[in-house]
Backbone as CSV, one residue per row, in Angstrom:
resi,resn,N_x,N_y,N_z,CA_x,CA_y,CA_z,C_x,C_y,C_z
1,MET,79.237,8.532,55.158,78.579,9.629,54.491,79.433,10.884,54.602
2,THR,79.504,11.632,53.545,80.252,12.887,53.588,79.398,13.955,54.269
3,LEU,80.039,15.054,54.640,79.319,16.153,55.281,78.226,16.690,54.356
4,LYS,78.519,16.814,53.073,77.517,17.302,52.111,76.315,16.358,52.031
5,GLU,76.563,15.062,52.066,75.468,14.083,52.040,74.644,14.166,53.318
6,ILE,75.318,14.362,54.435,74.611,14.523,55.714,73.725,15.763,55.661
7,GLU,74.291,16.879,55.172,73.525,18.122,55.080,72.284,17.938,54.208
8,ALA,72.428,17.261,53.072,71.291,17.035,52.172,70.240,16.145,52.823
9,THR,70.672,15.108,53.525,69.751,14.191,54.190,68.995,14.904,55.310
10,VAL,69.713,15.695,56.097,69.086,16.430,57.195,68.076,17.437,56.642
11,LYS,68.467,18.154,55.620,67.557,19.127,55.002,66.295,18.426,54.512
12,GLN,66.465,17.278,53.878,65.330,16.532,53.353,64.367,16.126,54.469
13,PHE,64.873,15.580,55.580,63.934,15.151,56.622,63.337,16.333,57.381
14,LEU,64.044,17.465,57.431,63.446,18.647,58.060,62.250,19.142,57.249
15,VAL,62.369,19.089,55.936,61.276,19.520,55.059,60.138,18.493,55.078
16,GLU,60.485,17.225,54.905,59.464,16.187,54.767,58.799,15.787,56.083
17,GLU,59.587,15.599,57.114,59.051,15.090,58.379,58.538,16.202,59.300
18,LEU,59.253,17.318,59.345,58.871,18.393,60.264,58.175,19.550,59.560
19,GLU,58.095,19.454,58.234,57.415,20.454,57.418,57.951,21.871,57.627
20,ILE,59.263,21.974,57.719,59.918,23.272,57.840,60.090,23.836,56.438
21,ASP,59.803,25.111,56.288,59.934,25.790,55.000,61.377,25.695,54.518
22,GLU,61.559,25.194,53.317,62.901,24.963,52.762,63.751,26.235,52.750
23,GLU,63.123,27.371,52.590,63.857,28.638,52.558,64.495,28.975,53.900
24,LYS,63.950,28.438,54.978,64.487,28.703,56.319,65.698,27.827,56.635
25,ILE,65.920,26.801,55.848,66.956,25.816,56.153,68.267,26.197,55.477
26,THR,69.127,26.828,56.257,70.486,27.140,55.814,71.436,26.654,56.890
27,LEU,72.689,26.495,56.547,73.660,26.017,57.533,73.818,26.988,58.700
28,GLU,73.606,28.271,58.448,73.756,29.276,59.499,72.501,29.415,60.353
29,ALA,71.389,28.832,59.901,70.114,28.968,60.611,70.196,28.335,61.993
30,ARG,69.660,29.070,62.973,69.572,28.530,64.336,68.342,27.641,64.409
31,LEU,68.505,26.492,65.031,67.434,25.492,65.053,66.153,26.043,65.668
32,LYS,66.262,26.655,66.836,65.061,27.137,67.530,64.584,28.476,66.988
33,GLU,65.469,29.446,66.963,65.069,30.808,66.628,64.704,30.983,65.158
34,ASP,65.473,30.423,64.244,65.262,30.653,62.818,64.343,29.620,62.164
35,MET,64.451,28.370,62.607,63.651,27.314,61.975,62.424,26.931,62.796
36,GLY,62.307,27.456,64.013,61.127,27.201,64.829,61.037,25.800,65.399
37,ILE,62.168,25.144,65.562,62.184,23.789,66.113,61.992,23.878,67.621
38,ASP,60.967,23.182,68.122,60.704,23.198,69.561,61.131,21.866,70.190
39,SER,60.850,21.714,71.483,61.310,20.518,72.194,60.664,19.239,71.656
40,LEU,59.416,19.300,71.221,58.782,18.115,70.635,59.419,17.754,69.301
41,ASP,59.757,18.777,68.514,60.457,18.530,67.249,61.817,17.892,67.509
42,LEU,62.490,18.320,68.566,63.804,17.751,68.890,63.701,16.267,69.195
43,VAL,62.633,15.870,69.859,62.425,14.444,70.137,62.292,13.690,68.812
44,ASP,61.506,14.238,67.894,61.358,13.617,66.574,62.691,13.537,65.845
45,ILE,63.459,14.613,65.923,64.760,14.662,65.254,65.695,13.586,65.805
46,VAL,65.711,13.419,67.122,66.565,12.400,67.742,66.205,11.018,67.224
47,VAL,64.911,10.734,67.107,64.446,9.433,66.607,64.837,9.254,65.135
48,ILE,64.641,10.296,64.338,64.965,10.231,62.910,66.464,10.024,62.701
49,VAL,67.276,10.765,63.440,68.741,10.647,63.310,69.194,9.245,63.701
50,ASP,68.588,8.690,64.738,68.934,7.324,65.145,68.576,6.343,64.036
51,LYS,67.412,6.533,63.427,66.959,5.624,62.369,67.816,5.747,61.106
52,ILE,68.111,6.968,60.693,68.845,7.182,59.438,70.343,6.943,59.593
53,PHE,70.923,7.527,60.641,72.381,7.515,60.792,72.888,6.521,61.837
54,GLY,71.991,5.964,62.643,72.411,5.043,63.696,73.139,5.742,64.825
55,ILE,72.781,7.012,65.075,73.439,7.814,66.110,72.426,8.172,67.178
56,ARG,72.788,7.910,68.420,71.940,8.312,69.544,72.474,9.638,70.074
57,ILE,71.661,10.663,69.937,72.060,11.993,70.402,71.678,12.123,71.869
58,LYS,72.639,12.517,72.684,72.397,12.708,74.110,71.822,14.101,74.341
59,ALA,70.936,14.201,75.322,70.289,15.478,75.626,71.310,16.565,75.932
60,GLU,72.363,16.204,76.659,73.376,17.213,77.006,74.142,17.699,75.776
61,ASP,74.259,16.837,74.761,74.922,17.246,73.516,74.075,18.244,72.740
62,MET,72.751,18.094,72.799,71.861,18.998,72.068,71.980,20.431,72.582
63,LYS,72.339,20.593,73.834,72.476,21.945,74.396,73.564,22.737,73.692
64,GLY,74.577,22.064,73.175,75.678,22.729,72.499,75.455,22.914,71.004
65,ILE,74.345,22.409,70.507,74.042,22.505,69.081,73.066,23.655,68.869
66,VAL,73.546,24.701,68.203,72.728,25.898,68.003,72.258,26.018,66.559
67,THR,73.175,25.839,65.623,72.842,26.021,64.205,72.735,24.670,63.488
68,LEU,72.198,24.728,62.296,72.120,23.517,61.477,73.523,22.994,61.166
69,ASN,74.466,23.898,60.972,75.852,23.499,60.726,76.407,22.723,61.922
70,ASP,76.134,23.204,63.147,76.559,22.480,64.362,75.981,21.068,64.365
71,PHE,74.706,20.972,64.009,74.003,19.698,64.024,74.592,18.713,63.016
72,CYS,74.832,19.184,61.800,75.407,18.322,60.759,76.828,17.894,61.124
73,ASN,77.602,18.805,61.691,78.957,18.460,62.123,78.928,17.432,63.250
74,TYR,77.975,17.542,64.147,77.818,16.565,65.225,77.576,15.167,64.643
75,ILE,76.673,15.089,63.674,76.382,13.805,63.028,77.633,13.261,62.345
76,ALA,78.337,14.121,61.624,79.560,13.699,60.918,80.596,13.144,61.890
77,GLU,80.747,13.801,63.031,81.733,13.379,64.015,81.373,12.071,64.696
78,HIS,80.082,11.780,64.823,79.639,10.613,65.578,79.149,9.446,64.735
79,GLN,79.131,9.594,63.412,78.534,8.554,62.585,79.283,7.239,62.579
80,ASN,80.542,7.229,62.864,81.316,5.977,62.807,81.771,5.492,64.175
81,GLN,81.056,5.918,65.200,81.463,5.518,66.552,80.638,4.352,67.051
């Protein structure tokens, strides 16, 4: 998957599964502060990413992911491992 496809897929599941307002979802948006993603949402996101992309996100890796762009880049880097 290309980075653009990853971004579109992530945006889609954030809107559909977590019911985040589409206007809040930008690459520069911070997951917690701007989009309101809490620790329970992060658990859901980890499960969704594993199901869609086949990537298991480690808790320690999530600490370094601040923005949606960071998150999409993380998926891109780990999708073929």
